[in-house]
Backbone bond lengths (Angstrom), bond angles and torsions (degrees), N, CA, C in turn:
res aa  C-N    CA-C-N  psi(-1)  N-CA   C-N-CA  omega(-1)  CA-C   N-CA-C  phi
1 M - - - 1.466 - - 1.535 110.50 -
2 E 1.324 115.43 -40.70 1.454 119.89 -179.70 1.528 110.97 -64.39
3 E 1.359 116.59 -38.19 1.458 120.33 179.46 1.520 111.04 -66.61
4 L 1.336 116.76 -39.35 1.456 120.57 178.30 1.529 111.34 -64.88
5 F 1.342 116.22 -39.46 1.464 120.06 178.08 1.532 110.24 -64.74
6 A 1.336 117.28 -41.95 1.463 121.11 179.71 1.527 110.52 -64.14
7 L 1.345 116.71 -40.86 1.459 120.43 179.22 1.528 110.90 -64.92
8 A 1.338 115.74 -41.43 1.459 119.87 179.08 1.527 110.99 -64.55
9 W 1.338 116.19 -41.62 1.469 120.49 179.57 1.524 111.10 -64.00
10 R 1.339 117.57 -43.98 1.453 121.40 -179.07 1.529 110.83 -65.62
11 T 1.335 115.77 -40.23 1.467 119.93 178.22 1.516 110.55 -62.47
12 L 1.322 116.82 -45.03 1.464 121.13 -179.97 1.533 110.85 -64.43
13 F 1.326 115.96 -41.66 1.462 120.25 -179.50 1.527 111.13 -61.89
14 F 1.342 116.05 -48.84 1.465 118.81 -176.66 1.528 112.13 -73.19
15 Y 1.324 116.94 -22.43 1.468 119.13 173.88 1.527 109.65 -61.53
16 F 1.324 116.48 -51.43 1.467 119.96 -178.56 1.534 111.19 -72.88
17 F 1.334 117.24 -31.76 1.464 119.93 178.10 1.535 110.79 -65.55
18 L 1.329 116.56 -45.09 1.472 120.02 178.42 1.520 111.35 -67.58
19 L 1.318 116.42 -36.77 1.461 119.97 177.12 1.520 110.50 -59.75
20 A 1.340 115.85 -44.52 1.464 119.89 178.75 1.528 111.15 -66.35
21 A 1.342 117.61 -41.06 1.465 121.22 -179.22 1.519 111.49 -63.39
22 L 1.334 117.24 -43.27 1.455 120.71 179.78 1.522 111.87 -67.85
23 R 1.343 116.84 -35.42 1.463 119.64 177.54 1.524 110.89 -66.37
24 V 1.344 116.47 -37.50 1.463 120.54 178.18 1.525 110.42 -66.70
25 M 1.337 117.20 -39.02 1.462 120.66 -179.45 1.522 111.99 -70.18
26 G 1.335 117.53 -20.09 1.456 120.07 174.33 1.517 112.56 113.56
27 K 1.348 115.12 158.57 1.457 121.20 -179.50 1.520 112.01 -64.42
28 R 1.316 116.37 -24.36 1.452 121.11 -178.79 1.517 112.12 -58.15
29 E 1.344 116.70 -28.10 1.455 119.46 -178.10 1.522 111.31 -62.79
30 V 1.320 117.24 -30.40 1.453 120.90 -177.61 1.514 110.82 -98.63
31 G 1.329 116.43 -39.23 1.450 120.96 -170.71 1.509 115.06 -77.22
32 E 1.327 119.63 -33.37 1.458 120.38 -178.23 1.521 109.51 -149.58
33 L 1.307 115.18 95.15 1.455 120.65 -176.08 1.522 110.66 -80.01
34 T 1.338 116.39 116.00 1.453 120.73 169.39 1.529 107.13 -86.36
35 I 1.349 116.23 -179.59 1.461 119.23 179.62 1.521 110.96 -60.40
36 L 1.334 116.60 -43.72 1.461 120.44 179.95 1.527 111.04 -63.05
37 D 1.329 117.08 -44.12 1.462 120.95 178.64 1.526 111.15 -61.06
38 F 1.336 115.27 -39.86 1.460 120.36 -178.65 1.526 110.60 -63.68
39 I 1.351 116.01 -43.93 1.467 120.60 179.46 1.526 110.57 -62.33
40 V 1.348 116.04 -46.23 1.464 120.33 179.95 1.522 110.84 -61.97
41 S 1.329 117.30 -41.08 1.469 121.40 -179.96 1.523 111.21 -61.88
42 I 1.337 116.54 -42.72 1.469 120.50 178.97 1.528 110.48 -64.05
43 M 1.334 116.35 -44.21 1.464 119.88 -178.91 1.524 111.10 -64.77
44 I 1.323 117.25 -42.01 1.462 120.83 178.90 1.524 110.21 -62.51
45 A 1.348 116.11 -43.17 1.463 119.97 179.47 1.530 110.92 -61.78
46 E 1.336 116.63 -40.18 1.465 120.63 -179.60 1.529 111.23 -67.14
47 F 1.335 116.46 -45.27 1.463 119.62 179.60 1.534 110.77 -64.19
48 A 1.322 116.35 -38.79 1.466 120.06 -179.79 1.524 111.09 -65.41
49 A 1.337 116.35 -41.49 1.469 119.86 178.99 1.526 110.97 -63.28
50 M 1.333 116.10 -41.86 1.467 120.06 178.55 1.521 110.75 -64.79
51 A 1.344 116.41 -38.91 1.463 120.05 -177.20 1.524 111.16 -68.51
52 V 1.320 116.44 -39.00 1.466 119.91 -179.47 1.518 110.79 -64.44
53 Q 1.314 116.80 -35.93 1.461 120.13 -172.96 1.532 113.99 -92.16
54 E 1.353 116.83 -36.17 1.455 117.47 -167.07 1.528 114.67 -127.23
55 Q 1.325 117.78 -53.62 1.447 121.00 -167.21 1.526 112.37 -79.13
56 S 1.329 113.81 170.00 1.461 119.19 173.23 1.521 108.76 -73.59
57 L 1.324 115.70 165.87 1.454 119.54 -179.31 1.528 111.46 -60.36
58 I 1.343 116.30 -42.50 1.461 120.24 -178.92 1.523 110.52 -64.05
59 Q 1.320 117.38 -44.67 1.463 121.05 179.89 1.525 111.42 -62.99
60 G 1.300 116.38 -32.03 1.461 119.63 178.31 1.512 112.57 -78.19
61 M 1.330 117.45 -33.57 1.461 121.39 -177.36 1.529 112.76 -75.26
62 V 1.347 116.53 -36.90 1.469 120.02 -173.11 1.529 113.01 -58.01
63 P 1.356 120.19 -52.82 1.471 118.30 -179.15 1.526 112.96 -63.73
64 I 1.335 117.42 -33.03 1.463 120.08 178.55 1.518 110.29 -68.33
65 L 1.331 116.88 -40.95 1.461 120.32 177.62 1.524 111.13 -65.24
66 I 1.337 116.91 -37.89 1.468 120.32 177.98 1.523 110.31 -62.80
67 L 1.336 116.61 -45.78 1.467 120.26 178.55 1.523 111.28 -61.86
68 A 1.336 116.10 -40.68 1.463 120.03 179.65 1.527 110.92 -63.84
69 C 1.328 116.30 -42.46 1.470 120.40 179.66 1.528 111.25 -65.16
70 I 1.343 116.47 -41.92 1.462 120.00 177.88 1.524 110.42 -61.30
71 Q 1.329 116.35 -45.13 1.467 120.58 -178.03 1.517 111.45 -65.07
72 I 1.334 116.82 -42.21 1.469 120.37 178.83 1.530 110.37 -66.29
73 G 1.349 116.52 -42.47 1.463 120.45 179.28 1.519 111.90 -62.02
74 L 1.337 116.92 -44.82 1.464 120.42 178.97 1.523 111.10 -65.19
75 A 1.337 116.34 -34.75 1.467 119.55 179.14 1.521 110.84 -64.67
76 Y 1.336 117.22 -42.59 1.469 120.24 179.62 1.531 111.50 -68.47
77 V 1.341 116.26 -40.83 1.464 119.11 179.49 1.519 110.95 -65.91
78 S 1.335 116.64 -39.90 1.464 119.82 -178.44 1.523 112.40 -67.97
79 L 1.346 116.70 -20.98 1.460 118.96 174.73 1.526 111.16 -63.95
80 K 1.323 116.77 -28.55 1.462 121.95 -177.66 1.525 112.94 -99.87
81 S 1.323 117.07 -9.36 1.463 120.22 -175.85 1.521 110.57 -131.06
82 N 1.332 116.46 108.09 1.458 119.91 177.21 1.524 111.85 -63.94
83 R 1.341 116.38 -37.34 1.456 119.84 -178.96 1.523 111.55 -63.30
84 L 1.332 116.53 -43.71 1.459 119.74 178.65 1.522 110.07 -66.15
85 R 1.328 116.66 -40.12 1.456 120.36 179.72 1.531 110.80 -61.95
86 D 1.332 116.60 -42.73 1.462 119.92 178.39 1.524 111.02 -66.87
87 L 1.351 115.85 -35.99 1.465 119.70 -179.92 1.523 111.28 -67.30
88 L 1.329 116.80 -42.16 1.458 121.04 -176.83 1.520 112.50 -78.43
89 D 1.331 116.20 -44.50 1.464 120.43 -172.72 1.520 113.66 -99.33
90 G 1.338 116.85 -21.17 1.454 119.44 -173.45 1.527 110.57 88.39
91 E 1.323 115.63 172.15 1.449 121.02 -178.83 1.524 110.70 -115.01
92 P 1.323 117.78 150.82 1.467 119.60 173.33 1.519 110.38 -68.62
93 T 1.316 116.35 148.50 1.463 122.01 -178.44 1.521 109.79 -128.31
94 I 1.321 116.51 130.09 1.466 120.37 177.67 1.521 108.93 -77.80
95 I 1.332 116.18 120.38 1.454 122.65 -179.16 1.534 110.78 -97.36
96 I 1.332 115.99 -38.27 1.467 121.02 177.87 1.517 108.40 -127.51
97 Q 1.319 115.59 133.67 1.458 120.22 176.48 1.525 108.38 -136.26
98 N 1.338 114.57 121.37 1.459 121.56 -179.53 1.531 111.72 54.33
99 G 1.329 115.51 43.56 1.459 120.61 176.38 1.512 115.14 77.06
100 K 1.336 117.91 6.00 1.467 121.64 -178.52 1.525 109.37 -114.90
101 I 1.345 115.58 127.12 1.462 120.97 -179.75 1.521 110.13 -78.75
102 D 1.334 115.56 132.90 1.460 121.57 176.87 1.524 107.75 -92.36
103 E 1.323 116.03 95.71 1.462 120.63 -175.65 1.533 111.88 -67.97
104 E 1.327 117.42 -33.00 1.460 120.39 178.82 1.526 110.52 -64.01
105 A 1.343 116.37 -42.46 1.465 120.73 177.60 1.528 110.42 -62.86
106 M 1.335 116.87 -38.06 1.458 120.34 178.57 1.521 110.95 -65.01
107 R 1.331 116.52 -42.44 1.467 119.12 178.80 1.521 111.01 -64.17
108 T 1.323 116.31 -40.32 1.468 120.18 -179.78 1.520 110.96 -61.34
109 Q 1.329 116.84 -39.51 1.461 121.90 -178.35 1.533 112.91 -89.71
110 R 1.358 116.19 1.75 1.469 121.11 -176.63 1.530 110.40 52.62
111 Y 1.309 113.43 48.33 1.474 122.59 -176.73 1.523 107.35 -114.04
112 N 1.332 117.55 119.25 1.456 119.63 -174.00 1.526 112.45 -97.36
113 F 1.329 115.31 171.59 1.468 120.29 -175.81 1.527 111.75 -68.22
114 D 1.326 117.59 -31.61 1.468 119.95 177.13 1.532 110.36 -61.97
115 D 1.358 116.34 -44.19 1.469 120.34 177.62 1.524 110.45 -60.95
116 L 1.332 115.85 -45.21 1.462 120.76 -178.31 1.516 111.52 -60.94
117 L 1.329 116.77 -50.31 1.466 120.18 -177.83 1.527 111.54 -65.57
118 Q 1.334 116.31 -36.28 1.460 119.22 177.76 1.520 111.09 -63.21
119 H 1.337 117.21 -45.07 1.459 120.57 179.42 1.524 111.09 -64.92
120 L 1.314 117.47 -37.40 1.464 119.94 177.79 1.525 111.02 -66.10
121 R 1.337 116.68 -41.16 1.472 119.81 179.77 1.521 111.65 -63.54
122 T 1.338 117.15 -37.37 1.465 119.18 179.85 1.522 111.64 -64.93
123 Q 1.338 116.86 -19.09 1.460 120.73 177.67 1.522 111.89 -103.54
124 G 1.343 115.29 15.24 1.464 120.06 174.01 1.513 113.74 76.71
125 I 1.329 117.84 24.77 1.466 121.44 -178.30 1.527 108.63 -116.64
126 S 1.326 116.05 121.44 1.458 120.34 -179.59 1.521 112.07 -103.14
127 N 1.321 117.07 -19.52 1.462 121.56 -177.05 1.529 109.62 -120.35
128 F 1.314 116.95 114.86 1.466 119.72 -176.48 1.527 112.69 -66.38
129 T 1.339 117.15 -18.71 1.460 119.05 178.61 1.530 111.60 -71.67
130 D 1.336 116.93 -11.22 1.469 121.06 176.28 1.529 111.72 -84.39
131 V 1.335 116.47 0.00 1.462 121.39 -176.12 1.527 110.05 -97.97
132 E 1.315 115.55 126.79 1.469 119.93 174.37 1.516 110.02 -77.91
133 Y 1.339 115.68 -50.35 1.459 121.44 176.72 1.523 109.37 -139.84
134 A 1.324 116.13 139.89 1.462 121.89 168.34 1.525 106.60 -129.00
135 V 1.323 116.31 121.95 1.458 121.31 -174.19 1.525 109.57 -117.97
136 L 1.325 116.37 123.71 1.463 121.42 176.11 1.521 107.82 -83.01
137 E 1.334 116.05 112.98 1.456 121.49 -176.09 1.529 111.01 -80.27
138 P 1.340 117.49 160.14 1.476 120.09 178.40 1.526 113.26 -57.49
139 S 1.329 117.27 -26.25 1.465 120.80 179.59 1.525 112.20 -77.67
140 G 1.366 117.07 -9.29 1.458 120.56 -177.60 1.510 113.02 97.94
141 D 1.333 117.71 -9.09 1.456 120.89 176.67 1.525 110.28 -74.15
142 L 1.331 116.12 151.45 1.456 121.47 176.66 1.522 108.47 -106.92
143 S 1.327 116.11 114.89 1.465 121.52 176.98 1.519 108.47 -92.40
144 V 1.323 116.15 128.87 1.466 121.07 -173.27 1.519 110.78 -121.86
145 I 1.331 115.16 131.68 1.461 121.99 172.89 1.525 106.89 -114.14
146 K 1.321 116.62 113.87 1.460 120.88 -177.16 1.525 111.10 -82.38
147 K 1.321 114.62 153.49 1.457 120.00 173.88 1.527 109.01 -68.55
148 E 1.304 115.87 135.78 1.462 120.89 179.20 1.522 107.86 -102.30
149 H 1.322 115.83 101.62 1.454 120.37 -179.29 1.526 109.77 -67.61
150 G 1.308 114.54 134.30 1.458 119.54 -177.76 1.511 112.71 94.44
151 H 1.331 117.23 -9.88 1.454 121.57 177.24 1.530 109.60 -104.90
152 D 1.300 115.96 155.65 1.452 121.23 178.37 1.527 109.29 -69.70
153 P 1.351 118.72 115.85 1.466 120.18 -178.75 1.526 113.19 -62.40
154 N 1.331 117.39 -24.64 1.464 120.34 179.38 1.522 112.31 -70.86
155 D 1.346 116.35 -12.21 1.457 120.18 -178.79 1.528 111.83 -88.40
156 I 1.345 116.73 -2.63 1.465 121.04 179.99 1.525 109.72 -74.65
157 V 1.320 116.03 138.15 1.462 121.33 -179.48 1.522 109.94 -83.86
158 Y 1.336 115.42 131.15 1.455 120.78 175.39 1.529 108.85 -61.23
159 P 1.356 119.01 134.81 1.472 120.50 -168.83 1.518 116.10 -73.92
160 L 1.340 118.18 -18.31 1.458 119.87 -178.22 1.523 109.56 -108.40
161 P 1.335 118.12 133.31 1.472 121.55 -174.70 1.517 113.19 -71.17
162 M 1.339 114.83 151.20 1.461 121.37 176.72 1.532 111.24 -84.09
163 I 1.343 115.26 -34.11 1.461 121.50 -179.39 1.524 108.64 -135.62
164 I 1.316 116.13 134.44 1.465 122.13 174.60 1.516 108.07 -128.77
165 D 1.325 116.19 120.21 1.465 121.58 175.53 1.532 112.00 51.10
166 G 1.328 116.58 44.05 1.455 121.48 175.42 1.517 115.88 82.72
167 D 1.332 117.53 0.19 1.469 121.39 -179.56 1.528 110.08 -109.95
168 I 1.324 116.49 128.03 1.460 121.68 178.15 1.534 109.47 -73.20
169 Q 1.322 115.53 131.30 1.462 121.77 -179.40 1.533 109.09 -92.20
170 H 1.315 116.43 88.91 1.462 121.25 -172.29 1.532 112.20 -63.74
171 D 1.330 116.99 -37.10 1.473 119.47 178.92 1.520 111.00 -62.31
172 H 1.314 116.74 -40.42 1.461 120.63 179.40 1.516 111.02 -67.59
173 L 1.316 116.15 -37.86 1.466 119.81 178.68 1.522 110.96 -62.73
174 R 1.331 116.41 -42.23 1.462 119.82 -179.11 1.519 111.87 -61.14
175 Q 1.329 116.74 -31.93 1.454 119.75 -178.05 1.522 113.06 -68.75
176 I 1.320 117.18 -19.65 1.462 119.62 177.66 1.534 111.37 -113.20
177 G 1.335 116.64 13.86 1.445 120.74 175.66 1.514 114.72 71.87
178 L 1.316 116.93 32.61 1.458 121.56 -179.81 1.526 108.94 -125.05
179 D 1.333 116.18 148.78 1.461 119.42 176.16 1.528 109.76 -115.47
180 A 1.340 115.77 176.09 1.465 120.33 -176.23 1.528 111.04 -62.61
181 G 1.334 116.16 -37.61 1.462 119.10 179.64 1.524 112.12 -63.07
182 G 1.321 115.99 -43.76 1.460 120.00 178.48 1.519 111.74 -64.37
183 L 1.332 116.27 -38.10 1.462 120.08 178.26 1.522 110.65 -64.56
184 M 1.333 116.90 -44.22 1.460 120.52 -179.63 1.522 111.70 -63.11
185 E 1.320 117.39 -36.62 1.460 120.06 176.71 1.524 110.91 -61.60
186 K 1.330 116.39 -44.08 1.460 120.60 178.55 1.525 111.04 -63.24
187 L 1.341 116.84 -40.16 1.457 120.87 -179.67 1.528 111.19 -67.47
188 Q 1.321 117.12 -40.92 1.461 120.60 -179.15 1.514 111.74 -65.49
189 V 1.338 116.59 -34.96 1.462 119.76 174.99 1.529 110.69 -61.54
190 R 1.331 116.01 -33.36 1.469 121.37 179.10 1.520 111.63 -83.24
191 G 1.336 117.53 -5.81 1.459 120.68 178.35 1.510 114.81 95.67
192 Y 1.341 117.27 10.19 1.469 121.19 178.51 1.526 108.41 -98.01
193 I 1.318 116.56 114.59 1.465 121.44 -176.39 1.525 111.58 -99.92
194 D 1.330 116.43 -44.02 1.466 121.58 -175.83 1.525 109.85 -100.76
195 V 1.338 116.55 109.87 1.460 120.46 -178.27 1.520 111.58 -64.14
196 K 1.340 117.80 -25.02 1.457 121.39 -178.88 1.526 112.47 -66.94
197 K 1.329 116.70 -15.99 1.460 120.51 179.69 1.532 112.32 -90.23
198 I 1.327 116.29 2.22 1.458 120.94 -178.28 1.529 109.48 -100.44
199 A 1.317 115.99 124.74 1.459 120.17 178.61 1.523 111.16 -80.48
200 L 1.336 116.53 -42.66 1.461 120.58 -176.96 1.519 109.06 -152.76
201 C 1.315 115.17 137.64 1.463 120.72 177.23 1.522 108.49 -139.15
202 V 1.316 116.32 123.99 1.460 122.03 175.39 1.522 108.42 -123.21
203 S 1.324 115.67 167.45 1.454 119.96 -176.01 1.518 110.50 -130.20
204 K 1.331 115.72 140.60 1.450 120.33 169.74 1.527 109.05 -79.34
205 K 1.340 116.25 165.08 1.458 119.76 -179.52 1.521 111.83 -64.27
206 N 1.338 116.20 -24.75 1.463 118.95 178.77 1.524 112.55 -83.26
207 G 1.347 116.94 3.62 1.455 120.90 176.63 1.513 115.04 93.99
208 V 1.333 118.16 -6.73 1.461 121.49 179.07 1.527 109.80 -71.05
209 L 1.330 116.82 129.07 1.460 121.81 -178.34 1.526 111.11 -90.71
210 I 1.324 114.91 142.49 1.456 122.21 173.02 1.521 106.47 -114.48
211 V 1.327 116.85 117.84 1.465 121.70 -170.41 1.514 111.03 -120.81
212 D 1.322 115.42 136.23 1.460 122.39 173.62 1.522 107.64 -121.20
213 E 1.322 116.50 117.15 1.459 120.77 -178.84 1.524 111.03 -80.75
214 K 1.332 115.51 154.85 1.456 120.84 176.71 1.520 110.15 -66.90
215 D 1.320 115.42 146.00 1.467 120.81 175.61 1.509 109.76 -67.08
216 E 1.320 114.97 140.15 1.470 119.89 176.32 1.522 109.17 -73.53
217 R 1.344 116.47 135.57 1.477 120.80 179.95 1.517 110.08 -123.13
């Protein structure tokens, strides 16, 4: 009876401890698991199971706290470093553009046609030619932008940003046939001189830029 009570107490303790740890790490841990998040989740689950059954509370808490601190630290650093963020989380990949499947992108991501069609069906799309953009997210989800019949297709926003947190996304620019010099010319016409002051910049298919400046601090 005493052993059952101890097991119940440890289970209850680690339930609330893990709940608090995951809340501290952020909603992203539950809502969109990247590869790194998935690895951390598995390790936390393993350490928690071992702690409930065998180890002392302190021995069980320490590795979980270390993982939580590492994850929080990497999250803060990646906010300031696009390269680290891309390395840890991966980059989104355009799979369909203007109704045309990019087979090379699919091969690079080891993404097959069965996966693609299944994801399209779950979003109520049976014909891939009705898709303006389909983007494979780092979490493995497929984000789909459908063609809007009756609307000007040039008014559709390109799904990948040109600038993120003051850094020009050169890979994204290449995908639409634009370089950094051409982007800067467009920005200067709009009155934006310092790219570091831009939080986010996206482009419509007609070339019109949508810019969000950084908040003044």
